[in-house]
Wavefront OBJ file of the C-alpha trace (Angstrom):
o trace
v 46.495 3.249 -13.229
v 46.603 4.836 -9.753
v 45.611 2.927 -6.624
v 42.109 4.366 -6.274
v 41.291 3.523 -9.895
v 42.652 0.018 -9.362
v 40.464 -0.489 -6.285
v 37.413 0.849 -8.132
v 38.064 -1.671 -10.887
v 38.191 -4.443 -8.275
v 34.887 -3.238 -6.755
v 33.339 -3.101 -10.234
v 34.314 -6.718 -10.864
v 33.018 -7.735 -7.427
v 29.585 -6.202 -8.043
v 29.187 -7.138 -11.705
v 26.479 -9.655 -12.597
v 26.411 -10.307 -16.323
v 23.525 -11.751 -18.327
v 24.818 -15.317 -18.048
v 24.935 -15.062 -14.237
v 21.428 -13.582 -14.171
v 20.004 -16.287 -16.438
v 21.512 -18.949 -14.192
v 20.029 -17.270 -11.137
v 16.614 -16.988 -12.819
v 16.635 -20.704 -13.656
v 17.547 -21.587 -10.066
v 14.783 -19.281 -8.856
v 12.235 -21.155 -10.965
v 13.419 -24.498 -9.568
v 13.237 -23.185 -5.994
v 9.731 -21.812 -6.634
v 8.431 -25.069 -8.022
v 10.101 -27.104 -5.281
v 8.535 -24.917 -2.607
v 5.143 -25.130 -4.294
v 5.299 -28.930 -4.058
v 6.298 -28.751 -0.401
v 9.881 -29.798 -1.015
v 12.924 -28.130 0.537
v 13.337 -24.575 -0.751
v 14.565 -21.187 0.443
v 11.354 -19.736 -1.034
v 8.641 -20.146 1.598
v 5.681 -20.078 -0.877
v 3.172 -18.818 1.679
v -0.515 -18.935 0.677
v -2.567 -15.736 0.947
v -5.991 -17.397 0.576
v -6.844 -14.566 -1.817
v -7.186 -14.417 -5.578
v -7.116 -11.151 -7.508
v -10.104 -8.784 -7.152
v -12.923 -8.647 -9.678
v -12.888 -4.848 -9.654
v -16.461 -4.776 -8.341
v -15.441 -4.483 -4.675
v -16.912 -1.323 -3.087
v -17.548 0.207 0.327
v -15.849 1.987 3.249
v -12.878 0.296 4.920
v -10.020 0.890 7.332
v -6.506 -0.199 6.420
v -3.449 -0.768 8.566
v 0.027 -0.911 7.056
v 2.891 -2.217 9.207
v 5.980 -3.257 7.313
v 8.998 -1.475 8.736
v 9.852 1.388 11.040
v 6.528 3.201 10.535
v 2.882 2.260 10.909
v 0.129 3.797 8.784
v -3.624 3.851 9.298
v -6.024 4.753 6.487
v -9.760 5.198 5.999
v -11.001 4.992 2.428
v -13.960 4.313 0.195
v -13.562 1.770 -2.612
v -15.533 2.799 -5.716
v -14.738 -0.126 -8.038
v -12.643 -0.592 -11.202
v -9.467 0.739 -9.669
v -11.087 3.860 -8.208
v -11.106 4.866 -4.544
v -11.313 7.944 -2.328
v -8.783 8.268 0.495
v -10.676 9.939 3.336
v -8.021 10.084 6.028
v -4.620 8.670 6.866
v -1.750 9.062 9.295
v 1.766 7.692 9.636
v 3.704 7.348 12.871
v 7.239 6.087 13.517
v 7.535 3.016 15.700
v 10.946 4.194 16.873
v 11.291 7.777 18.096
v 14.387 9.532 16.738
v 14.797 11.360 20.054
v 14.763 8.087 21.974
v 11.456 8.676 23.753
v 10.134 5.257 22.695
v 11.151 2.273 20.601
v 8.491 -0.336 19.858
v 10.892 -2.332 17.672
v 13.547 -3.171 20.271
v 13.986 -6.301 22.357
v 12.944 -4.254 25.398
v 9.394 -3.894 24.025
v 6.617 -6.488 24.137
v 4.148 -7.349 21.411
v 1.317 -6.045 23.600
v 2.990 -2.642 23.877
v 3.591 -2.547 20.137
v 0.027 -3.461 19.191
v -1.473 -1.126 21.802
v 0.399 1.722 20.133
v -0.851 0.581 16.718
v -4.448 0.363 17.934
v -4.201 3.897 19.286
v -3.177 5.160 15.855
v -6.136 3.447 14.164
v -8.492 5.112 16.643
v -7.410 8.589 15.558
v -8.749 8.171 12.005
v -12.216 6.938 12.909
v -15.054 9.200 11.791
v -17.436 10.809 14.265
v -18.610 8.031 16.552
v -21.941 6.364 15.939
v -23.508 3.834 18.252
v -23.777 0.830 15.948
v -21.042 1.506 13.392
v -18.747 -1.369 12.420
v -15.478 -0.642 10.650
v -14.022 -3.566 8.647
v -10.227 -3.440 8.537
v -7.580 -4.931 6.292
v -4.090 -5.338 7.746
v -0.893 -5.369 5.720
v 1.725 -7.061 7.902
v 4.939 -7.336 5.928
v 6.861 -10.061 7.703
v 7.113 -13.827 7.105
v 3.947 -15.477 8.390
v 2.396 -18.909 8.208
v -1.011 -18.023 6.782
v -3.778 -20.369 7.933
v -6.661 -18.467 6.370
v -7.306 -14.988 5.015
v -7.500 -13.516 8.527
v -5.128 -15.752 10.467
v -1.354 -15.509 10.138
v 1.324 -16.637 12.590
v 4.579 -14.650 12.635
v 7.457 -16.962 11.718
v 10.240 -14.486 12.461
v 10.950 -10.786 12.286
v 13.023 -9.286 9.461
v 14.493 -5.789 8.900
v 16.323 -6.098 12.240
v 13.107 -5.779 14.305
v 13.398 -7.473 17.716
v 10.076 -6.864 19.540
v 9.537 -9.657 22.062
v 6.536 -11.960 22.317
v 5.317 -11.762 18.725
v 7.156 -14.621 17.006
v 4.937 -17.695 16.942
v 1.839 -15.639 17.722
v -1.233 -15.097 15.568
v -1.175 -11.489 14.331
v -4.907 -10.790 14.095
v -5.237 -12.154 17.636
v -2.603 -9.692 18.880
v -4.371 -6.855 17.085
v -7.833 -7.865 18.359
v -6.535 -8.045 21.918
v -5.065 -4.553 21.593
v -8.286 -3.204 20.085
v -10.185 -4.678 23.034
v -7.798 -3.116 25.565
v -8.276 0.235 23.809
v -12.095 -0.187 23.805
v -12.249 -0.309 20.003
v -14.449 -3.363 19.481
v -16.220 -1.588 16.607
v -13.109 -2.144 14.501
v -13.256 -5.647 12.990
v -10.144 -7.063 11.252
v -11.178 -9.018 8.134
v -7.897 -9.864 6.418
v -4.158 -9.923 7.100
v -1.846 -9.826 4.100
v 1.744 -9.248 3.082
v 2.696 -5.932 1.469
v 3.527 -7.651 -1.809
v 0.014 -9.106 -1.875
v -1.386 -5.626 -1.216
v 0.660 -4.226 -4.076
v -0.630 -6.881 -6.466
v -4.242 -6.404 -5.304
v -4.074 -2.632 -5.764
v -2.808 -2.855 -9.328
v -5.123 -5.753 -10.238
v -8.133 -3.785 -8.942
v -7.854 -1.728 -12.130
v -5.651 -3.876 -14.387
v -6.562 -7.533 -14.906
v -3.173 -8.457 -16.438
v -1.420 -7.902 -13.090
v -0.110 -11.202 -11.743
v 3.130 -10.268 -9.954
v 3.473 -7.850 -7.042
v 6.774 -6.744 -5.578
v 8.278 -4.466 -2.957
v 11.556 -2.718 -3.708
v 11.987 -0.494 -0.682
v 13.395 -0.895 2.837
v 12.896 -4.619 2.328
v 12.443 -6.761 -0.758
v 9.855 -9.441 -1.497
v 7.621 -10.626 -4.344
v 4.349 -12.496 -4.748
v 2.534 -13.854 -7.795
v -0.833 -15.313 -8.817
v -0.612 -19.103 -8.934
v -3.193 -20.338 -11.422
v -3.874 -23.555 -9.539
v -2.978 -23.527 -5.859
v -1.995 -26.934 -4.426
v -4.308 -26.129 -1.490
v -7.493 -25.356 -3.437
v -6.898 -26.098 -7.106
v -8.016 -22.515 -7.739
v -6.109 -19.266 -8.395
v -4.362 -17.923 -5.308
v -1.754 -15.262 -4.665
v 1.409 -16.846 -3.249
v 3.857 -14.867 -1.132
v 7.296 -16.124 -2.113
v 9.290 -14.419 0.656
v 11.755 -14.043 -2.189
v 14.187 -12.032 -0.085
v 15.167 -15.356 1.493
v 16.275 -16.852 -1.852
v 19.758 -18.219 -1.181
v 21.178 -19.255 -4.563
v 22.579 -15.800 -5.214
v 25.942 -14.687 -6.634
v 27.368 -13.355 -3.367
v 30.414 -11.109 -3.457
v 32.880 -10.765 -0.573
v 31.138 -7.619 0.638
v 27.818 -9.490 0.802
v 29.351 -12.129 3.042
v 30.605 -9.395 5.386
v 27.193 -7.721 5.530
v 25.477 -11.063 6.095
v 27.877 -12.029 8.884
v 27.177 -8.750 10.682
v 23.389 -9.015 10.376
v 20.869 -10.217 12.964
v 20.177 -13.468 11.064
v 23.310 -14.626 9.193
v 22.614 -17.042 6.364
v 19.023 -15.890 5.881
v 17.390 -13.286 3.602
v 20.432 -13.405 1.298
v 18.730 -11.889 -1.751
v 17.201 -9.145 0.390
v 20.621 -8.340 1.851
v 21.943 -7.736 -1.687
v 18.984 -5.715 -2.949
v 16.897 -3.966 -0.277
v 17.128 -0.342 0.780
v 18.076 -1.285 4.324
v 21.146 -3.131 3.077
v 22.409 -1.251 0.019
v 23.508 1.566 2.307
v 25.458 -0.932 4.400
v 27.050 -2.529 1.315
v 28.079 0.953 0.172
v 29.436 1.819 3.631
v 31.539 -1.359 3.899
v 33.081 -0.772 0.465
v 33.830 2.902 1.117
v 35.099 2.236 4.636
v 37.769 -0.037 3.146
v 38.980 2.773 0.902
v 38.925 5.285 3.759
v 40.790 2.898 6.052
v 43.513 2.481 3.411
v 43.717 6.289 3.111
v 42.595 6.241 -0.511
v 39.682 8.582 0.230
v 39.657 11.805 2.269
v 43.067 11.076 3.783
v 41.554 8.369 5.919
v 39.031 10.704 7.567
v 35.287 10.329 6.953
v 32.918 10.599 9.860
v 30.554 7.675 10.630
v 31.986 5.305 8.004
v 32.992 2.861 10.749
v 29.465 2.690 12.193
v 27.361 -0.218 10.859
v 24.117 0.809 9.140
v 24.971 4.505 9.467
v 24.194 5.094 5.777
v 20.635 4.737 4.542
v 19.385 3.877 1.084
v 18.218 7.483 0.747
v 21.780 8.685 1.350
v 23.060 6.346 -1.355
v 20.788 8.280 -3.726
v 22.472 11.502 -2.650
v 25.893 10.039 -3.427
v 24.646 9.112 -6.900
v 23.426 12.668 -7.376
v 26.748 13.973 -6.029
v 25.056 16.247 -3.523
v 28.520 17.074 -2.263
v 27.854 20.122 -0.095
v 25.199 18.360 2.001
v 27.313 15.209 2.250
v 30.446 17.136 3.165
v 28.588 18.733 6.072
v 27.015 15.462 7.203
v 30.268 13.511 7.137
v 32.456 16.407 8.277
v 34.688 16.342 5.254
v 36.851 19.441 5.009
v 38.464 18.767 1.646
v 36.654 16.751 -1.001
v 38.573 16.424 -4.269
v 36.473 15.848 -7.365
v 37.905 12.360 -7.935
v 36.859 11.340 -4.411
v 33.231 12.321 -5.062
v 33.382 10.563 -8.414
v 34.583 7.384 -6.691
v 31.724 7.529 -4.188
v 29.230 8.150 -6.972
v 30.587 5.215 -8.956
v 30.363 2.812 -5.998
v 26.806 3.930 -5.241
v 25.793 3.410 -8.870
v 27.302 -0.086 -8.888
v 25.465 -1.125 -5.715
v 22.138 0.206 -7.004
v 22.475 -1.256 -10.510
v 23.329 -4.696 -9.119
v 20.294 -4.609 -6.846
v 17.976 -3.864 -9.781
v 19.564 -6.535 -11.970
v 19.207 -9.239 -9.311
v 15.560 -8.322 -8.743
v 14.937 -8.504 -12.507
v 16.400 -12.021 -12.549
v 13.948 -13.096 -9.844
v 11.051 -11.755 -11.933
v 12.335 -13.726 -14.904
v 12.306 -16.839 -12.752
v 8.661 -16.286 -11.770
v 7.568 -15.617 -15.360
v 9.239 -18.845 -16.488
v 6.939 -20.707 -14.115
v 3.607 -18.982 -14.735
v 3.980 -18.612 -18.510
v 7.024 -20.436 -19.938
v 6.313 -19.325 -23.520
v 5.227 -15.813 -22.520
v 2.088 -16.244 -24.585
v 0.039 -13.885 -22.382
v 0.336 -10.291 -21.221
v 1.714 -9.780 -17.725
v 2.002 -6.746 -15.474
v 4.456 -6.564 -12.597
v 3.271 -4.103 -9.954
v 6.047 -2.597 -7.839
v 5.867 -0.401 -4.754
v 8.710 0.993 -2.673
v 11.176 3.837 -2.446
v 13.971 2.105 -4.363
v 11.901 1.650 -7.507
v 10.129 4.985 -7.193
v 12.903 7.312 -6.055
v 16.390 5.805 -6.401
v 18.143 7.399 -9.399
v 18.487 4.876 -12.227
v 16.844 1.992 -10.380
v 13.690 1.646 -12.480
v 15.705 2.024 -15.690
v 18.216 -0.673 -14.687
v 15.410 -3.039 -13.690
v 13.395 -2.541 -16.870
v 16.413 -2.782 -19.173
v 17.704 -5.926 -17.455
v 14.332 -7.682 -17.554
v 13.907 -6.766 -21.220
v 17.339 -8.218 -21.921
v 16.477 -11.453 -20.110
v 13.133 -11.777 -21.913
v 14.550 -11.101 -25.383
v 11.981 -10.831 -28.162
v 9.129 -11.535 -25.704
v 9.863 -8.440 -23.636
v 6.792 -6.649 -24.993
v 4.606 -9.222 -23.218
v 5.628 -7.876 -19.812
v 4.876 -4.442 -18.393
v 6.190 -2.972 -15.147
v 4.125 -0.364 -13.337
v 4.399 1.564 -10.106
v 1.641 0.529 -7.715
v 1.947 3.410 -5.314
v 0.656 2.886 -1.790
v -0.213 -0.719 -2.594
v 0.336 -1.689 1.032
v -2.419 0.625 2.261
v -5.015 0.429 -0.505
v -4.385 -3.285 -0.986
v -5.275 -3.989 2.651
v -8.683 -2.362 2.131
v -9.227 -4.384 -1.058
v -8.327 -7.576 0.814
v -10.866 -6.699 3.517
v -13.484 -6.091 0.822
v -12.800 -9.477 -0.807
v -12.920 -11.235 2.580
v -16.126 -9.410 3.532
v -17.677 -10.411 0.231
v -18.059 -7.029 -1.374
l 1 2 3 4 5 6 7 8 9 10 11 12 13 14 15 16 17 18 19 20 21 22 23 24 25 26 27 28 29 30 31 32 33 34 35 36 37 38 39 40 41 42 43 44 45 46 47 48 49 50 51 52 53 54 55 56 57 58 59 60 61 62 63 64 65 66 67 68 69 70 71 72 73 74 75 76 77 78 79 80 81 82 83 84 85 86 87 88 89 90 91 92 93 94 95 96 97 98 99 100 101 102 103 104 105 106 107 108 109 110 111 112 113 114 115 116 117 118 119 120 121 122 123 124 125 126 127 128 129 130 131 132 133 134 135 136 137 138 139 140 141 142 143 144 145 146 147 148 149 150 151 152 153 154 155 156 157 158 159 160 161 162 163 164 165 166 167 168 169 170 171 172 173 174 175 176 177 178 179 180 181 182 183 184 185 186 187 188 189 190 191 192 193 194 195 196 197 198 199 200 201 202 203 204 205 206 207 208 209 210 211 212 213 214 215 216 217 218 219 220 221 222 223 224 225 226 227 228 229 230 231 232 233 234 235 236 237 238 239 240 241 242 243 244 245 246 247 248 249 250 251 252 253 254 255 256 257 258 259 260 261 262 263 264 265 266 267 268 269 270 271 272 273 274 275 276 277 278 279 280 281 282 283 284 285 286 287 288 289 290 291 292 293 294 295 296 297 298 299 300 301 302 303 304 305 306 307 308 309 310 311 312 313 314 315 316 317 318 319 320 321 322 323 324 325 326 327 328 329 330 331 332 333 334 335 336 337 338 339 340 341 342 343 344 345 346 347 348 349 350 351 352 353 354 355 356 357 358 359 360 361 362 363 364 365 366 367 368 369 370 371 372 373 374 375 376 377 378 379 380 381 382 383 384 385 386 387 388 389 390 391 392 393 394 395 396 397 398 399 400 401 402 403 404 405 406 407 408 409 410 411 412 413 414 415 416 417 418 419 420 421 422 423 424 425 426 427 428 429 430 431 432 433 434
């Protein structure tokens, strides 16, 4: 066995998570969930949404705001009931300009500046002005918040390396209302603030009553579920787990390196092993070691020494062996076939492990809500990893089926596309009472 094959075997062992490891993780996940639900110490925050699933009868015209990463989206739509809606207008704007003209996510920006920019985007999708029109709005805000009611959520801390000042500890709807007032947009009335996982669950449940788990597998990772009897109300309520913070995970050496170099070491450990923002960095760290030891490209591969220089989307290109594009991007003059095969293999390992760990977390949730799997369940997933990453959906579905055994047919996974946007409108409709 040559040296590169030996190192690939070592990486394979480092990233392997067999069924026994996944079952152990799932069991620990269930314990952490139930501990958090009781208010005991847990890495799962178990944040209440103050929303149950929709009846399907919710109708009307609503605005929706989706802020969960490096872009903000504003939508105007008409809910028709039973899973049907008409999207009337939408826009998406980056919160960080690639040319460096502005960056609303940096520590040099205030919350007021950020929310003023967001309010300006909402204004552009309003219909022709009318004197007495009121526009109810649902807001998907995909960061850890202490939810006090359906329309009041206090930001606990930023994730996804966002550093905007003056938002942590503040009430999000208050920040948005203040910005709307400064922009003379008092006709826009926020009705609900939710997490993107909650929006994903709401969107799927609007047309499918078996949906009781919602999850994001994209830039970040998180999951929510429908608790049949909330400790707060004794009634059904969607609970936001903030599952990316689960800390009883089978970390490999590369995960410890990525964690140590992150903004918040020791936190969001599951997310750092699974989310799109981090799988590119895991891949980069592993490949950089091979390049440094001159086992790939004679020690020359542009940008491999720059943290977070590889995105999740680029990992997909390595899996697809899009060698010409990659050779140009990384300024590789000679790229032997075995070098591309090594990169493809590492990318596949990182992606497969992410999907398998996520599947284990779903198994842990199902063990809580239906230990005998006597009922039908649908897991609604949104996000670029599940939708677009080669092999991701297959790995996730196969792993979950393996963990569920002969009860696998009781659980269905479905793509809930644009759950963050449509779900915000559904939340506003539920809060408005129609």
